[in-house]
N, C-alpha and C positions, 0 to 999 in steps of 0.2 A: 238620878234614874229615869226621873219623869220626863227631862230634857232630852235625854238618850232616847227614850221610847218615841218620842214626837218627831223627832230627828229621822229616825229609820222608818218611821211611818211615812213621812213626807217623802222621802225616798222611795220607798215602795211603791206607793201612788204614782210619784212621776214616771218610775219605771214601767208601769203598768198603762199609763197613757202614752208613754211613748211607744211601746211594744204595740199598743191597739192602732196608734197612729201610722205606726210603721207599716203595719199588715194592711189597714185600708190604703195606703199609698200605693203599696206593693199589687194588691188587686185591681186598684183604679189603673194602675200604669199598663197592666196585661191587658186591659179591654182596649185592643187598637180595632183601627177602621181598615178594612181590605184584607186581602186582595181581592178584586173581583174577578170573573171568569175570564175577562180578557188579558188581564195582567198574568193569570196562569199559564194561560196558551202561549203567552209570550216567552215563557220559562223554559217550553221545549226547546231541545238542541237543534232540531232540524233547521234548516234553510241556509241564509247566508252568515251567520253569527255563529259562534262556538257560546253556549251559557253554561257557565259552572256555578252551581249553588253552592255555597259553603255557610257554616253556622253564624259567619260575622259578616258576610258580603257575598255579593252575586257579581261575578264577573262576565261581562258582554267582550269579546272580542270577534272581529271580523275576519271572515275566512279569505285567504289567499292575498292578504295586505297586511304589512309589518307596520302598523301605527308608530309614528312618533309623537302624537298628542294624546292627552288620556283627560278623563273629567271622571273625579271622584265627588259622586253626588249624596248628600245627607235627607234622608227623608224628614217629612214633616212630623210635628208632634204627635204622637199615639198613632200614627200612621204604618202599618205595615212596610217595611223596607222593599215587601216583592210588589207592593202596589204601582208602582213607577217602570214596571218590566216592559210595557209597551214601547211608551216614548223614550225610554234609555237604551233599548234595543233598537229601535230605528235611528237614533244617534250613533249607536255603533256599527250599523251598517253602512253606513256613509265612510266608514274608515278611521273609526276612533277606539280606543281603549276606554270602556267606561266601567265603573265601579261603584255599584250600589251599595252601601254601608247599612249594617243593621246598627240600632241605635241601644244602647244599652238602657234598658226599663223603656225601651221604645220613645226616649227624650234625648235629643243632642246636646242638650245643656250638660251630660254626664261625662260627654267625650268630645268634645269640639276640636280637639287635636288627632281625633282619630286617623285623619289622612296621612299622619306621619308613618304609620305602619306600611304604607303601600309604595313609597317614593323606591327605597332600595329593592324591591322585589321586581320591578321593571327598568331595569338600567338603560334599555332601550330607548325608553321615553324623554324627549327633548323639551317637550312643552306641557306642563301641568296646570290643570283648573281645577278648581274645586267650586262646588255649588250646593245648591239643595233647593227643597221648595219650604216656603213657611217658615216656622221654626228651625228646620234644618239649612234655609238659606242665612238666616240671621247668624248661626253657629258657622257657616262654610265663610260669612264675612268676616266674623272675628277671627277666625283663623288665618284668612288672608291678609290681613290688616296687620297681624303679627307677624306673618312670614312670608314677605313680599320677596324675599329671596328664593324661596322655594316654589312659588306658586306665580304665574304670569297672569293668569285669567280668572274671574270670579263670575259664576252663571247664577244668576236668582230668579227662581219661579215664584211668583206671589210673594215676593219676601224682598226685605229690607234690613239694613244694618240698624243696630241699635243707635240710639242718639249718642252714645258714649263712644262710639266707635267710627270716629271721622277718618274717612279713606280718600279725602279728595286730593292730597298730597301724595299718598302711597305710590304713584307709579304703577298700580296694577290696572290692566284693562277689565272692563265689565259688561255683563250684559243683564238687563232687567226686564223681565217679561212679566205683565200683569193684565188681568181682565178689568172691564170697565163696571162689571158686576161683581167685583171682589166682597167677600163679605165685611171686609176694613173700609171698604170705599176706596176710591182712587185718591184721597188727599195724602195718606201716609205715604205713597209712592212718590208723590210730587213733592212732598216736602223732604223725601230721602235726598232728592238731586243736590242739595247742597253740602251732603257727607259723603255721595258716591265719588270714585273716581272720576276724574277729569275725562278719561277716555271711555265712557259708559254708551254702549247702545241702548236705547231706550225701545222697546216693541210693547204696543197696547193693543190688546186683543178687545175689539169691539165685541159686547154682549158677553166675553169669557167670564167665568167666576172663579172660585178659589179652589174649588174640589177637583174640577176636570182636568188638572195638570197630572192627576193619577186616576188608578181605577180603584176607587172604594166607596164609591157613593157620594150621596150629598151630606156633606159636612155640617153638624148643626151650627144654625145660625148663619149659613152660606145661601146665596140667592138660588132660586131656582133656575137651572140650565136653560138659556136663552139660544144654546146653540149645540150642535151635536159634541159629544165628547171628542170624537176621533178628530174632529176639524181642528177644535182647539189644539189638541196635542199635536197635530200635522203641523198648524202654524208655530207651535213651540219648537218641535224638532227642528224646523227650516231654520228658523233663527239661531237655534243652538248650533248647528252645523255650520252656518255662515261664519259664526264668531269663533268657534274651534277652529275653523281653518284659518282664519285671521291671523291666529297665533304666531302660525308657522311662516306666514309670509313676510 
C-alpha cells in the first residue's frame, strides 16, 4: 500500500507539473508581435487587390488578373500573421495569388505542411511557391524539400533551412533575401549556401535587419534599423516579384 501511495503521489505531482508547464507555454505562445498600423491598413479591401481575412489565413488576390502563380507564406515565430500584410499585398498587386497562413500557437513548427490545404482550392494555379520569414521560412523549406513534386519555388525572408534539410539536389528554385544587420548576423545565411538549391537567387539588403520584413516593431535581440522599413520591404517585394515571375518563364 505504501508503494502504491508513493506511485500515485508521483503521478499526481508529474501531472500538475505538466499542466502548469502547458499553461505557461500556451500563455507564452499567445504573446505575439504585431500587427503594426501599416499592416492593418494593408488589410483593407480597397485598391487593386482583394483581401479576404479568414481565421486560418489571409488571401490577397489581384483584381482583373487571373494569376497562374501563387505564394503560400508562413509567418515568423510568435509573429502575428497579419504583420506581413503590407509587403504581401504589394506582391499580390503585381499579379500573384498570395496566401498568408496563420500558425497554430503562432509557431509554424506545429504545422509545416499547412500549405497542403490550399492546393486543391485553387486549381487554376500552375506554379506554386512556399515561403516565409524567419522560423516560418525554415518550415517552408522543410515542406518544399519533402514535396518538390508539389511546389516549384521557395521564398525565404531572413530565413534558411535547418542543417539536416539539404536542398542542394532538390531541383527547387529558391530566393533568399536577408539584411546585413540581421540579428543572427550574415554567417548563417552564407553557410546555408551549401544546402540551398543550386538555382538560388541571393539578395542581400545592405543595412537591412530581421524585423523589418514585417510590421511588428523591433524584435528582441535585433539590430536597430539603419534604413526605413518601407524601403527594406520595397526591395524585398521587388525581388520576390521577379522570382515568382521567373517560375512561369
